C-alpha positions in Angstrom: 133.3 37.7 130.4 130.3 37.0 132.7 128.1 36.0 129.7 130.8 33.5 128.5 131.2 32.1 131.9 127.5 31.5 132.4 127.3 30.1 128.9 130.0 27.5 129.7 128.4 26.7 133.0 125.0 26.2 131.5 126.5 24.0 128.7 128.4 21.9 131.2 125.3 21.7 133.4 123.1 20.4 130.5 125.8 17.9 129.4 126.6 16.6 132.9 122.9 16.7 133.8 121.9 14.6 130.8 124.5 12.0 131.5 123.6 12.0 135.2 120.0 11.6 134.4 120.4 8.4 132.6 123.0 7.0 135.1 121.3 8.0 138.3 117.8 7.1 137.1 119.0 3.5 136.3 121.3 3.1 139.3 118.6 4.1 141.8 115.8 1.9 140.5 114.2 4.7 138.4 113.5 6.9 141.4 112.6 10.4 140.2 114.3 12.0 143.3 117.6 10.6 142.2 117.5 11.9 138.7 120.5 14.1 138.0 118.7 17.0 136.4 116.1 17.1 139.2 118.8 17.2 141.8 120.8 19.8 139.8 117.7 22.0 139.4 117.0 22.0 143.2 120.6 22.8 144.1 121.1 25.5 141.4 117.7 27.0 142.3 118.7 27.2 146.0 122.1 28.5 145.1 120.6 31.3 143.0 118.2 32.1 145.8 120.9 32.3 148.4 123.1 34.5 146.1 120.1 36.8 145.3 119.2 36.9 149.0 122.6 38.1 150.1 122.9 40.5 147.2 119.6 42.2 148.2 120.1 42.1 151.9 123.6 41.9 153.4 125.3 43.3 150.3 122.6 45.7 149.2 124.0 49.2 148.4 121.6 50.6 151.1 123.2 48.5 153.9 125.7 50.5 155.9 128.1 48.4 158.1 128.3 51.2 160.6 124.6 51.3 161.0 123.3 50.6 164.6 121.0 47.8 163.2 123.7 46.2 161.0 124.2 43.3 163.3 120.5 42.5 163.2 120.4 42.7 159.4 123.4 40.4 159.2 121.9 37.9 161.6 118.6 37.8 159.7 120.4 37.5 156.4 122.5 34.5 157.6 119.4 32.8 159.2 117.4 33.0 156.0 120.3 31.6 153.9 120.9 28.8 156.4 117.2 27.9 156.3 117.3 27.7 152.5 120.3 25.4 152.7 118.6 23.3 155.3 115.6 22.7 153.0 117.9 21.7 150.2 119.8 19.2 152.5 116.5 17.6 153.6 115.2 17.3 150.1 118.3 16.1 148.2 119.6 14.1 151.3 122.8 12.0 151.0 125.9 14.1 150.4 123.9 17.3 151.1 123.0 16.2 154.6 126.7 15.2 155.1 127.9 18.7 154.2 125.1 20.3 156.2 126.1 18.2 159.3 129.7 19.2 158.8 128.9 22.9 158.8 126.6 22.4 161.8 129.5 21.1 163.9 131.8 24.0 163.2 130.5 26.3 166.0 133.8 28.1 166.3 134.2 28.7 162.6 130.7 29.6 161.2 128.0 32.1 162.2 125.7 30.9 164.9 122.8 31.2 162.5 124.3 28.5 160.3 125.4 26.1 163.0 122.2 26.3 165.0 120.1 25.8 161.9 122.1 22.9 160.4 122.9 20.9 163.5 119.4 19.5 163.5 120.5 17.3 160.6 122.3 15.1 163.1 119.0 14.0 164.7 116.8 14.3 161.7 118.6 12.2 159.1 116.2 10.3 156.6 115.2 6.7 157.4 115.3 4.0 154.7 112.2 1.6 154.8 112.9 -1.9 156.2 112.1 -3.6 152.9 114.9 -1.7 151.1 117.3 -2.5 154.0 116.4 -6.2 153.4 117.0 -5.8 149.7 120.5 -4.4 150.1 121.4 -7.1 152.6 120.3 -9.9 150.2 122.0 -8.3 147.2 125.3 -7.9 149.0 125.4 -11.0 151.3 123.8 -13.3 148.7 121.4 -14.8 151.2 117.9 -14.1 152.5 117.8 -12.0 155.6 115.9 -14.8 157.5 118.8 -17.2 156.8 121.3 -14.9 158.5 119.4 -13.2 161.3 116.7 -14.6 163.6 115.6 -11.1 164.5 116.0 -7.5 163.2 114.6 -4.6 165.1 112.5 -2.6 162.6 113.3 0.6 164.5 116.8 1.9 163.7 119.2 2.4 166.5 120.4 5.4 164.5 120.1 7.0 161.1 122.8 9.1 159.5 123.3 10.8 156.2 124.8 7.8 154.4 123.5 4.8 156.4 121.3 3.5 159.2 121.9 0.9 161.9 119.6 -1.8 163.2 120.0 -4.2 166.2 119.7 -7.9 165.1 120.4 -11.4 166.3 122.5 -13.9 164.5 120.7 -17.0 163.5 123.9 -19.1 163.8 125.0 -18.2 167.4 122.2 -16.1 168.9 124.5 -13.2 169.4 123.2 -9.6 169.3 124.8 -7.5 166.6 124.4 -4.2 164.9 123.9 -4.1 161.2 124.9 -0.9 159.4 123.3 -0.6 156.0 123.9 2.1 153.4 120.9 4.1 152.2 119.9 2.6 148.8 120.0 5.9 146.9 123.3 7.3 148.3 125.9 5.7 146.0 124.1 6.5 142.8 123.6 10.1 143.8 127.0 10.9 145.3 129.1 11.5 142.2 126.7 13.8 140.5 125.9 15.6 143.8 129.6 16.3 144.3 129.9 17.6 140.8 126.8 19.8 141.2 128.1 21.2 144.5 131.5 22.0 143.0 129.9 23.8 140.1 127.7 26.0 142.3 130.6 26.8 144.6 132.7 27.9 141.7 129.8 30.1 140.5 129.3 31.5 144.0 133.0 32.2 144.3 132.9 34.3 141.1 130.1 36.5 142.4 131.4 36.6 146.0 135.2 36.2 145.8 135.4 36.5 149.7 133.3 33.4 150.2 135.8 30.6 149.8 134.3 27.2 150.1 136.5 25.2 147.7 138.2 23.6 150.8 134.9 22.1 151.8 134.3 20.7 148.2 137.8 19.3 148.2 137.3 17.5 151.5 134.0 16.1 150.4 135.4 14.8 147.2 138.2 13.1 149.2 136.1 11.7 152.0 132.7 10.7 150.7 134.0 7.8 148.4 135.9 6.4 151.5 132.8 6.6 153.7 130.7 4.9 151.0 133.0 1.9 151.0 132.3 0.0 154.2 135.3 -2.3 153.5 137.4 0.7 154.3 135.5 1.3 157.5 136.1 -2.4 158.5 139.9 -1.9 157.9 139.9 1.3 159.9 138.1 -0.5 162.7 140.6 -3.3 162.9 143.5 -0.8 162.7 142.2 1.3 165.6 141.3 -1.8 167.7 144.9 -3.0 167.3 146.3 0.5 168.0 144.5 1.0 171.2 144.4 -2.5 172.6 146.3 -1.3 175.6 143.3 0.9 176.7 141.1 -1.7 178.5 138.4 0.9 179.0 138.0 1.6 175.3 135.6 -0.7 173.5 135.6 -0.9 169.6 133.2 -3.3 168.0 134.6 -6.2 166.2 133.6 -6.8 162.6 131.9 -9.9 161.3 133.7 -10.1 157.9 131.6 -12.9 156.5 128.5 -10.8 157.0 129.9 -7.5 155.7 130.4 -5.9 152.3 130.9 -2.5 150.7 127.3 -1.5 151.7 126.6 -3.7 154.7 128.6 -3.9 158.0 127.8 -6.3 160.7 129.5 -5.6 164.0 129.5 -6.3 167.7 126.6 -4.8 169.6 127.3 -2.7 172.7 124.8 -1.4 175.3 125.4 2.1 176.5 124.2 5.7 176.6 125.4 8.6 174.5 128.3 10.4 175.9 126.3 13.6 176.4 123.2 11.9 177.9 123.4 13.4 181.4 120.3 11.5 182.5 121.9 8.1 181.6 125.2 9.2 183.1 123.7 10.2 186.4 121.4 7.2 186.6 124.3 4.9 186.2 126.5 6.9 188.6 129.2 7.7 186.0 131.7 10.5 186.7 131.7 13.2 184.1 135.4 14.2 184.9 136.4 10.6 184.2 134.5 10.6 180.9 136.1 13.8 179.8 139.6 12.7 180.9 139.3 9.4 178.9 138.0 11.2 175.8 140.9 13.7 176.1 143.4 10.8 176.5 142.0 8.9 173.5 142.0 11.8 171.1 145.4 13.2 172.3 147.0 9.8 171.6 145.3 9.6 168.2 146.3 13.1 167.2 149.8 13.6 168.7 151.1 10.0 168.9 149.6 7.9 166.2 148.5 10.4 163.6 145.4 8.4 162.9 142.3 10.3 164.0 138.7 9.3 164.2 137.1 12.4 162.6 133.5 12.2 163.5 133.2 12.2 167.3 129.7 13.5 167.5 127.7 12.1 170.5 125.9 9.5 168.5 129.3 7.8 167.8 130.5 7.9 171.4 128.7 5.7 174.1 129.5 5.2 177.7 128.7 2.3 180.1 129.8 0.6 183.3 130.9 -3.0 183.2 130.3 -5.6 185.9 133.4 -4.5 187.8 132.2 -0.9 187.9 134.7 0.2 185.3 133.7 3.1 183.1 134.0 2.2 179.4 134.1 4.4 176.4 132.6 2.9 173.2 133.8 4.4 169.9 131.5 3.8 166.8 131.5 4.7 163.1 135.1 4.3 161.8 134.4 5.4 158.2 136.3 8.7 158.3 139.8 9.1 159.6 142.4 11.8 159.2 146.0 10.6 158.6 148.6 13.1 159.8 152.2 13.1 158.8 155.0 13.1 161.5 156.1 16.6 160.7 152.5 17.9 160.9 152.0 16.2 164.3 155.1 17.8 165.7 154.3 21.2 164.4 150.7 20.9 165.7 151.9 19.7 169.1 154.4 22.7 169.3 151.5 25.1 168.3 149.4 23.7 171.2 152.2 24.0 173.6 152.9 27.6 172.5 149.2 28.4 173.1 149.2 26.7 176.6 152.5 28.5 177.5 151.1 31.8 176.1 154.2 32.3 173.9 153.2 34.7 171.1 156.4 34.3 169.1 156.1 30.6 169.0 152.4 30.8 168.1 153.3 32.8 165.0 156.2 30.6 164.1 154.1 27.4 164.1 151.1 29.0 162.5 153.4 30.1 159.7 154.6 26.6 159.3 151.0 25.5 158.9 150.5 28.0 156.1 149.1 31.0 158.0 151.4 33.9 158.9 149.6 37.2 158.5 146.4 36.1 160.4 148.1 33.7 162.8 146.1 35.1 165.8 142.8 34.0 164.2 144.1 30.6 163.5 145.2 30.3 167.2 141.6 31.2 168.2 140.1 28.7 165.8 142.4 25.9 167.2 141.9 26.9 170.9 138.2 27.8 170.6 138.9 30.9 172.8 139.0 34.6 172.2 142.3 36.3 171.5 142.0 38.2 174.9 141.8 34.8 176.7 144.7 33.4 174.7 146.9 36.4 175.6 145.8 36.1 179.3 146.5 32.3 179.2 143.8 29.8 178.5 145.0 27.5 181.2 144.5 30.1 183.9 141.4 31.9 182.6 138.3 29.8 182.7 135.9 29.8 179.7 132.8 31.7 180.8 129.4 32.0 179.2 130.2 35.7 178.5 133.4 34.7 176.6 131.6 32.0 174.6 129.0 34.6 173.6 131.6 37.1 172.7 133.4 34.4 170.6 130.2 33.4 168.8 129.1 37.0 168.1 132.5 37.8 166.7 132.6 35.0 164.2 130.5 36.8 161.6 132.8 39.8 161.8 135.8 37.7 160.6 133.9 35.2 158.4 135.8 36.4 155.3 139.2 35.9 157.1 138.1 32.6 158.5 137.2 31.2 155.1 140.6 32.6 153.7 142.4 30.6 156.4 140.4 27.4 155.7 141.3 27.8 152.1 145.1 28.3 152.7 146.0 26.4 155.9 147.7 23.0 155.8 144.7 20.8 154.9 145.6 18.2 157.5 144.3 20.5 160.2 140.8 20.8 158.6 139.3 17.6 160.1 141.0 18.4 163.4 139.2 21.7 163.7 135.9 19.9 163.3 137.0 17.2 165.8 138.1 19.9 168.3 134.7 21.6 168.1 132.8 18.3 168.6 134.9 17.4 171.7 134.5 20.9 173.1 130.7 20.5 172.6 130.7 17.3 174.6 132.9 18.8 177.4 130.4 21.8 177.5 127.4 19.4 177.9 129.3 17.4 180.6 130.3 20.7 182.4 134.0 19.9 182.2 135.2 22.4 179.7 136.0 25.1 182.2 137.8 22.6 184.4 140.3 21.9 181.5 139.9 18.2 182.2 140.7 17.1 178.6 143.6 19.5 178.4 145.6 17.5 181.0 146.2 14.4 179.0 146.7 16.4 175.8 149.5 18.5 177.5 151.4 15.3 178.5 150.9 13.8 175.0 152.1 17.0 173.4 155.3 17.1 175.5 156.0 13.4 174.7 155.5 14.1 170.9 157.9 17.1 171.0 160.7 15.5 172.8 160.6 11.8 171.7 161.6 12.6 168.2 164.7 14.5 169.4 165.6 11.6 171.7 165.5 9.1 168.9 168.1 11.0 166.8 170.5 12.2 169.5 173.8 11.0 171.0 173.9 9.7 174.6 174.7 13.0 176.3 172.3 15.0 174.2 169.6 12.4 174.8 170.2 12.7 178.5 169.8 16.4 178.4 166.7 16.1 176.3 165.3 13.5 178.7 165.9 15.8 181.7 164.1 18.7 179.9 161.2 16.4 179.0 160.8 15.1 182.6 161.0 18.6 183.9 158.3 19.7 181.5 156.1 16.7 182.5 156.6 17.5 186.2 155.7 21.2 185.7 152.5 20.1 183.9 151.6 17.6 186.6 152.1 20.2 189.3 150.3 22.9 187.5 147.2 20.8 186.9 147.3 19.5 190.5 147.2 23.1 191.6 144.3 23.8 189.2 142.4 21.0 190.7 142.9 22.3 194.2 141.7 25.8 193.1 138.7 24.2 191.3 137.5 22.4 194.5 138.3 25.2 196.9 
């Protein structure tokens, strides 16, 4: 059976690799690093090394899980595997970096050795030479760069896995803009890279059935094509600008359609500091509590009211500044990846959050079951809340998150990694991007020092209550609606009084 499987895999690999070689070599200007067989060889070699590494360390017959030094063995094993994966991401770039970045953000789902190792990819993405940037702009916009822009800063404002951004000045109006340009090699590499990764994950799942990563491959297959088409990002940007026009403190760059394409995006330029840049925040006398509150308000409305969620809120995509009137503004960038949530999912997710906040175990189990996880609902609750089960049972709104609890949570992740991967494979897929979003926002709150104050939980609680009751109001008769409205207002009043009480305790 194993020989047949390997034979089929090798055969498919040779066939796909041969086709990919011709396609990717041509599509990427005959760049040897973009040749399908070269990239497949690197990925498969790393995959085999990781599997062999785990087989001879963590899963070696001589390793005893009850041994006093088992935790040290496990940590070293994960660290070495993560370093091998990091090397592959840096070498193959593109989709590999995107996946590495994704894993690096999931601090509450993956072992610390993986997240600490891979999170460096957010600040060490590759940079495309300026001449290649000019070439793509000319190919897509059909004009020389000098005809469109009087200035382009050669140093990127930021570089990511799929694109990089430069500050420029429009020749026609003198306005400052930001130009987002896709890396030249990404589009040609993406299809073959996804196929390679899927093949390796299938092989890895055969040898290690407990390590389920098909959910990650499925997400990548769905999301990368969207992120590679900047016309979709332009549409998302306009949608979210319209959706949140009532929030005067939220700034979303406008798109210059005539200077944009599927690989080039020209947009309004905003000055500001990253949302986690404490030096910038203190220098400009911005209030961290206000930043956290506005971030919580924005994402609560996205998740629980609109069901259209910006799914990459890492600090590089969130800026803050103060306008001439002293108003604190939140600037939201990079609208390539959004999660769309159904109405039924939004209500179930809102009810799950309220059951967590109210410490109602029966309801937690009920709504986790609706999301596809019944037997291990407690673990899903911990993944959603980012807290230990002890804290959930004690009440996360009354028990502050401490460094000791965070350390306990992180050290416990490897112990339930198999169960975590099972949940990610079986849970309603709409929650997957939300788990990443939750972790990124918690990371920002941690840096700002507002996580233990539950600052972002306040607007979320109010939005959850509205989501739960408003649907019932819409369908009900007059007297039933009146009863529901009274219950809703009572719930909102209780929440307001509770968080007011917490603020008094926090300042006491």
